[in-house]
Every structure is written in structure tokens, then in C-alpha cells.
C-alpha positions as CSV (number, residue, x, y, z in Angstrom):
1,M,75.0,-22.3,111.4
2,S,72.1,-24.3,113.5
3,Y,70.9,-27.5,112.8
4,L,68.1,-26.6,111.2
5,S,69.6,-24.7,108.9
6,E,71.4,-27.7,108.3
7,V,68.7,-29.6,107.7
8,M,66.7,-27.1,105.5
9,N,69.9,-27.2,103.2
10,K,69.7,-30.8,102.7
11,V,65.9,-31.8,102.9
12,D,64.1,-32.1,99.4
13,F,60.9,-31.1,100.2
14,D,59.1,-32.8,97.4
15,D,60.2,-35.8,99.2
16,D,57.2,-37.0,101.5
17,I,58.8,-39.8,102.8
18,E,61.9,-37.7,104.1
19,I,59.3,-34.7,105.3
20,K,58.0,-36.9,107.3
21,E,60.9,-38.8,108.8
22,L,62.2,-35.6,109.9
23,F,59.0,-33.1,110.7
24,F,55.7,-33.1,112.0
25,T,53.7,-31.0,109.9
26,F,50.9,-29.1,109.9
27,N,48.8,-25.9,108.2
28,V,47.8,-22.9,110.3
29,S,45.3,-20.7,108.4
30,K,42.6,-18.0,108.6
31,F,40.2,-20.6,107.7
32,D,39.4,-23.2,109.6
33,H,39.0,-26.2,107.3
34,Y,40.4,-26.5,103.6
35,L,38.3,-24.8,101.4
36,T,36.3,-26.7,98.5
37,P,37.2,-25.3,94.8
38,D,33.7,-23.7,95.4
39,E,34.5,-21.7,98.7
40,Y,37.4,-20.9,97.3
41,S,36.0,-18.8,94.2
42,N,33.0,-17.2,96.3
43,E,35.8,-16.0,98.7
44,D,36.2,-12.2,99.2
45,L,39.8,-12.5,100.2
46,I,42.0,-15.4,100.1
47,C,45.3,-13.1,99.2
48,Y,46.6,-9.3,100.0
49,S,46.1,-8.9,96.0
50,D,42.4,-9.3,96.1
51,I,42.3,-6.0,98.5
52,K,42.6,-4.0,95.0
53,N,41.2,-0.5,96.1
54,D,38.5,-1.9,98.3
55,P,38.7,-0.1,101.7
56,L,36.5,-2.8,102.8
57,K,38.7,-5.7,102.4
58,E,41.9,-3.6,103.0
59,K,40.7,-3.7,106.6
60,Y,39.3,-7.2,106.6
61,F,42.9,-8.0,105.6
62,N,44.5,-5.9,108.4
63,S,42.6,-7.8,111.0
64,I,44.0,-11.0,109.5
65,N,47.1,-9.5,109.4
66,S,46.9,-8.6,112.9
67,Q,46.2,-12.3,113.9
68,F,49.5,-13.6,112.1
69,L,51.3,-11.1,113.5
70,K,50.4,-12.1,117.2
71,L,51.1,-15.7,116.3
72,Y,54.8,-14.5,114.7
73,S,55.4,-12.2,117.9
74,G,54.7,-15.0,120.1
75,L,56.8,-17.2,118.2
76,H,59.7,-14.6,118.2
77,G,59.6,-14.4,121.5
78,L,59.4,-18.3,122.4
79,S,62.5,-18.6,120.2
80,N,64.6,-15.6,121.7
81,G,64.6,-13.8,118.8
82,N,66.8,-16.7,116.9
83,I,65.3,-16.2,113.6
84,S,66.5,-16.9,110.1
85,L,65.2,-16.3,106.8
86,L,64.7,-18.3,103.9
87,I,64.2,-16.0,100.8
88,D,64.9,-17.1,97.4
89,G,66.7,-20.8,98.4
90,V,69.1,-18.5,100.3
91,I,69.5,-19.0,104.4
92,Q,70.1,-15.4,105.8
93,E,71.3,-16.8,109.4
94,D,70.3,-14.8,112.5
95,V,68.5,-11.7,111.0
96,S,67.8,-8.5,113.3
97,D,64.3,-7.6,114.7
98,R,63.9,-5.1,111.9
99,E,64.9,-7.5,109.3
100,Y,62.3,-10.2,110.7
101,N,59.6,-7.8,111.0
102,S,60.0,-6.3,107.5
103,A,60.3,-9.8,106.3
104,L,57.1,-10.5,107.7
105,S,55.0,-7.6,106.8
106,N,56.2,-8.3,103.1
107,A,55.5,-12.1,103.1
108,M,52.1,-11.2,104.5
109,K,51.8,-9.3,101.1
110,E,53.3,-12.1,99.0
111,K,56.1,-9.3,98.2
112,P,57.9,-12.1,98.0
113,L,57.2,-15.1,100.2
114,C,59.4,-16.5,102.2
115,G,60.7,-18.7,105.0
116,F,61.1,-18.3,108.5
117,L,63.4,-20.6,110.5
118,F,62.9,-20.5,114.4
119,S,66.2,-22.3,115.4
120,N,65.5,-22.9,119.1
121,L,62.2,-24.0,117.9
122,G,63.1,-26.4,115.4
123,L,60.8,-25.0,113.6
124,Y,60.8,-23.4,109.7
125,V,57.6,-22.1,108.7
126,M,56.8,-21.6,105.0
127,T,54.6,-18.6,104.3
128,G,51.5,-19.0,101.6
129,Y,49.3,-16.8,99.4
130,D,45.8,-18.4,100.3
131,L,46.3,-16.5,103.9
132,T,47.6,-20.5,105.1
133,H,51.1,-21.2,106.3
134,S,52.6,-24.4,106.4
135,F,54.3,-25.6,109.4
136,Y,57.4,-27.5,109.5
137,M,58.7,-28.9,113.2
138,L,61.9,-31.0,113.5
139,K,60.3,-34.5,115.5
140,N,63.0,-33.9,118.2
141,K,61.0,-30.6,119.0
142,V,57.8,-31.5,119.1
143,H,57.9,-31.1,123.1
144,L,56.9,-27.6,122.2
145,L,54.0,-28.0,119.8
146,G,51.7,-27.5,123.1
147,N,53.2,-23.5,123.7
148,I,52.7,-23.2,119.7
149,N,49.2,-24.7,119.4
150,D,48.0,-22.8,122.3
151,M,49.8,-19.6,120.6
152,I,48.1,-20.6,117.1
153,K,44.4,-20.5,118.9
154,N,45.2,-17.4,121.0
155,S,45.7,-15.7,117.8
156,G,42.5,-16.7,116.2
157,L,43.9,-19.0,113.4
158,F,43.1,-22.4,113.1
159,I,45.5,-25.9,112.5
160,L,45.0,-27.7,109.8
161,D,46.4,-31.3,109.4
162,L,48.3,-31.9,106.0
């Protein structure tokens, strides 16, 4: 079991103090800022289920999905494929590329949401419903943050502080 997996099994994500002691945290989003309630209500596409049967919304979602896939492909490479999944509170260690890609595709469509542990990076990513994913990087791995920030920017996504 990786150090990151051990931490994940012990950490209480409801304890802000513990989170701040262990992790450097930020969100990655399609949006360049946190949406106000009015902006959220007026946004055409917040999550996959907003597509319904609208081909324009589906095309728009697919373009956003491509941005996230580009980011996650970069994280996969940077982590040398050393990835685990967190689904329904259970960590699945060292998943195959096929399992990783399937989980990523399903997470982008909220079927189900899951978390990705990039053990070599000390990075846990929790996917979200609103095209915003939460990143938790172990403080002893923040030296990798520059590379990850570059990947985020190159994918066309935005970094939002928590």
C-alpha cells in the first residue's frame, strides 16, 4: 500500500485542520472562477446530465471532457501509470490503464464520481458534479506543483483556490 493510500485511509475530510496540515489544496474547473448562484442558474451546462438530448450541449460537453482528459492523461504520464481508484470509500490499488480510463470516462459523466490517487505525485483528485475537481497534494510533494499547474493551463482548465 502506498503512503498516499495509507493517508487516505486515515484522513477525515470533514476536518479542515487535518486537511490543511497534510495537503496543499485547490480546485480545477472549466470555469475561471467560482460561479455565483445567479451564474450557476444561468449556465447552460454544469454537469453531464444537463445535456439531456441536446446535440449542441453534447458537443460542448465533449469539448470540456477533452480538456479534462488531456489533463488526466498528463497526470497519468507524470505518475508513470501508478494510479489507484477510490470508489465508494474503497481504494483499488494499482489499476490497469483500461480500468483507469473507464473510471475517468464514468466519473466525467457522474456514473459514479470517484477519486484518483496518483501515488508517485502524492496527489488525490476528487471528481465533481459541476465540472470542478478537487486536488489534494501531499505537502511533501509540492515540488511537483509547477508541472501540474502547467498541465492544467495547457489543458485549457483553470485553477481555483479553495
